[in-house]
N, C-alpha and C positions, 0 to 999 in steps of 0.2 A: 608280917608285914606292917612296916610303919604306916599309919595312916598318913595322908598327907590333907593339908588343912587348904581348902580351894576358895578363896571368896569370890563370890559368886555375885556381881552388879546383877542391880535389878533394872529395864528396862521399860521400867514403867513411864517415866519421865520423858523417854523418845518422842519427839513428836511422830507419828503416821507418816510413812515412807522416808522418816531419814536412820533409820539404823543401819546398823553395817549390811546386814542380810536381808534387808528389805528392798525388793524390788517392786515397781511399781506395774499395776494392773495394765497389759498394752491394750487390753480392750476401752479402756475405759483412757487411755491417753488418745485416742483417735478421733472425738470429739472434739480434746485440747488443740490438736495440731492442724483438724481443720480450720478448727475459730482462730487458732493464732496466724495461720496463713491469708486468713480473708480480713481480718480485722484490719491492718497494713491497708489494703489496697483501696478498702470500702470506706473507710474513713479518711485517706487521701483523696479519694474520688469524692465523697460528699464536699470537703473542705473546697478543695479547687471548683469544681461545680459553685457553692457561693462566692468562691475568688472569682471569677471568670464575671457572676453577671455583676459582680459590685464592681470589676474594670470595666464592664461594657457603660456604667451608668453614665450620661454626658456629664447630671450634676453632680456628681463627687466630687469633690474637690483634688485637684490634681496631685498634690502635695500629699495626701495620704493616698492614694491610689497609689503611689509611689512604696510609698512605707510597707503599704499591703502585699504590694508585689515582692517586695523583699524580705518582710519576714515569710511568709507562706513557703516562697519559691528556695530560699536559703535558708532560713532556720524551722521552716514548718517540719519537712520529713526528717528533719534530724531530732524535733523534739517529742515525734509520733514514734520511732523506732525507742528515743531514749524510753516514753512513757510506758511501750510493751516491753520491753528490758525490764524495766522497775515493775512491773506486773507480773513477768515470768518469775521473777526474783521471790516471790513470796507465796510458790506453789512451794510445795515439799522438793527437796533438794534431788531426790530423783527424778521426780517429775519435771519439774527446771529443766533438767541437762538433757532431758529426751523433747518437751519444747521449746527451746530456747533456739536451735537448729530452723525449726519451721517459723517461727517471727522474722528473721531475717532473710534464708533463702524461700521460702513459701510466697511471699508477696510477686518474688520475681517469676517464680513458677505460675502462681495464677495468672500474672501477666501475660507472659507468654504462650499459656492454654487458650485467655482469651483471644488474644490479638495474632495467633498463630496456627495453633491447633486448630482452633474453631474455622476461621477461615477454610485449613486445606480439607479439614474433614465437609465442609457446607460445598464449595468448589467442585469434590470427588461426586456429590451426589449430585449436585448441579448438571456434571458431565454427561450424566444418563439422561436428564429430560430434555424439552423441546427447548424453543428458542425463548418462550415465555416460562419459563420453569415449572409448567402447572402438570407436563404428560409423561409418565416416563415411556422412554423410546430405547433403551437398551445401547447396546453400542452402538447405533446409528451418526452419533457426532463422531465419533472415530474415525467410521468407514468414510466419514464427508471428508475429512481430512488429508484422508490418502486419495482419494479420488475428485475432488474438487480442484481446477487447476490454480485457481486464489492461494488455496491453504497447502496445496502440495508444495507450491512455487517459493513459497517463505518458511516450510521446512528443507526442502531443497537446498535454500540457502543458509540458512542456520549450521547445517550440517556442512558446507562450503567455510562458512566464517569459522565455525571452532575447529578445522583442519589448519587452514592457512594465516588465521592472525595469530594463534598461541605458538606456530611454527617460527614465524620470523619475528614475533616479539622475542620468543628465548634466544633464537641464535643471534639477534642481531645483539640482543641484553647481554649475552655470554661474548659477544667478540668486546662490547665494550668494556665489561668488565675483566677481561683477559688484558687487552690491551693499556686499559687505566692501573691495572696493576704494576706495569710498568715503568708505570714513571712516577716523579716525585711526589709527595705528598702533597704541596701547595696545587701541582700541575692536577695532580689526581682529583684533588677537592672540586676546582673550578671546572674542570669536564665533564665529571659525575654531577654537579650543579647543572650546567646546562640539560645533559641527558634529561636528567629527574624532574625537571620544570614542568615540564607538559602535565603530571601527576598533581598539580597542584590547582588543574580548568578540571572545570568540569564537564560533561559528556556535551551538557547542551552547547558549553560555553567554546569548547571544540570545534564542535560542529558549527558557529558563528565564526568563526576563527578561517575556517576552510570553505566558508561558504563565500567568502570571499579571493581565496583561493582559483577555486573553481566556477566563480564568476561569468557568469556572460553575455554580449548585450550583440545582439543583430545586427546586423551592416544601419547605418541609420537612425541608430538609439542611445549616439555617444559612444564615449571614446570606452574602451574593456577595461575598469577596474578591477578583473581577477587578477593575480599574479599571472597564472598558468597561462593565461589565454593573451596578456600583454608579452611578456615573452616570445610566444607561440607567432602574435601576429606581427612581434619586431624583427621576426626572423622572415617575413615574405608571405605567411601561410593565411589561410583565412582562418578566420575565429572561429573555436568548435565547444558546443554544448557538451559538454564532459559527463556531466550528469544525467544526460540522454542516450548517451554510446550505449545499448546492450549488448553485450554484457559487460561489457568492460567497466559499467558505472559501481558494479559491484565492488568488484578491485579496489577502485578510487575512496569507496565508504572507509573499505579493508584498512587502507593508509591509512585513515583517521586514527581506528582501532589500534595500531602497530606503534605511531607515534605515543598513545598515553601510556601504551602499556609495557613500551620498551624500557622505559625509566626505572619501573616497577621492578620487571625481571634483571636489570643490571644491577641495582643495589644489595637484591637477597643475593644473586650468585655470586657478587663482587665479596661479597661476606664471607661465602661459604670457600672461597677461593681461597683467602687469609686465614680460612682455619685448617688449610691443609698443610701437614707438618714441612720444614725446609730442611727437615734430615733426608726425608723420602725425595723430592725435590733435587738436594745436594748429590745425594746416590745415587739416584739415576743419571746427571749431567756427569759425575767423575765415571761413569759407567760406558759413556760415550755416547748418550744418548742428545740428539739435538733438542730443542726448544718444541717441535712440534711434537715428538714422541713425547718428551715430557708431558704435553698437555696433553694428550690421547691415551697416555698407556699410565698417568699417572693421576693428575688433575682432573680428567674428565672422570673416570671409574668413581673418586673420593669424591665426588660432589653431585653423583646421580641422582641421589635421592631429594637431594637439593631442586635437583632439575626436576624431578617428578611433579615434587611440590608446586613450583612457579608455575609448571604445564599445565596442570590439571587447575590449579585457580583460573587462570587467565580461560580457561575452557570453561568454565562455569561464568565467570564475571561474560565472556561473549554468547556464551548460550543467551542467557539474562539481557541482553544489548535491545534495547528500543528507543533511546534519546535520540543515537544519530544519525540512524534512519528515517523517525519520525521528522526532525527538522531539517533534514538536507534533501530528502524527497519525500518525505507522508509517505511512504512504502510504495510510491509508482513507480513507473519504468522499471517492472523487472526488480525492484529492490528490496523487495516485503522480507520481512524476517518472522521466526516462531511469535517470540515476545512482540511487536508492533502489530502482525494481525490479531491477536489476543485481544490486544486494545482496541482495534478496532472493528472485530466482532462483538463486543461487549458493547460499545461505547455510539458506533458509527452507525452498525446493523440492528442491534440490540440482540443480538444472536445470544443469549446467556448458554444455550447448552454447547454450542462448538466453539464458544470462547473457556467453557471453562474445559474443554476438552484439550485446548490447546494447552491451558495451565497447568494440567496432571500429565499433558506429553512431558511437558519443560521439567518439572518438579521429576517424575520418573528418569528423567537424561541425567540428570542433576546427581541423583542421590549413591549411582556407582561411583561416581570421579570426589564426592562428600567423603566415601568409605575409603576409598584409598587414599586421600587426605590424611583422614584419621590415622588408620594404617604407618604412612609412612613418617608422621609426626612419634609414632609410639617408639618406631624404628631409630630414630633420630634421638629419643630420649634413652633409651637402652644402648646407643653405642658413647655417650656422654661418662 
């Protein structure tokens, strides 16, 4: 056999970690990844601390204050990430590729851990302690939730909210989306804009608007400025203190939430309706199906996954509701809900244990809905 001459390249000049077969040591990468994830938030915190301290200086030149705020706020973060990227490029190639994701994603994970994971764990610990967070009391706080009349009323009201509000929000939003789909483009845009407009208002702003609608003045204290009482008294009836009428005041507060969430449901469901293939709808019509049959037999099943996502999203928002109840009634007159009661226990009654237990209850109620939403999103992605 003829001998084959093979040129063997020496690899003595190849930098460590950059050879084709050289893999970085995973154990040695751990401190580098941790450092990369921590450097950005730590440096950013130090710079922002100095910046805020400087901006609070009353003797500082106002022009310099504005310049410093712009430089740090607009260019500071960019410069920090750019510098970290350049520093990562100085590492061996194999190591740099392993560390770079932690430079960009790591800081976000650190911030989420500090401001989300840590408070969640700390709240769970507080829920097993007494009012002053000094003594371990086991499940006493959770027992209080379901035995104390005040907290039990809040949980019961919240359960009622998460059934009624999503049902009516999705139902009305679906009705508007279906009807708007039959209009011309201009008429559809105008009608949707008016229905979606409440979404631009915060919960507190919406509550103030509806306070004027439900406003009540006893006889002898001036004219009725509330829209509802103005109409009611104009028909010859005695003005009514609507927000004191138990249990109907709960439903009157729910109207505000439905008013806010209907536009959200309409926009998402309208997009889902438009994605239903026209060929299927036309085929159903050719087969003699009425418009009602087309909707229930074709359109509704096609958008069922979107309906679930919209419904669960509104349920999660409703579970966390605090603003409307706090602004309108302060949780009095039988209108307390879980989130409002949680804040009351924490900051009014100084009962950290029960407040934390209510927070854990809310968290546990939301988790299954979040899991369901994620699954639905994945199913939608697979069908595209």
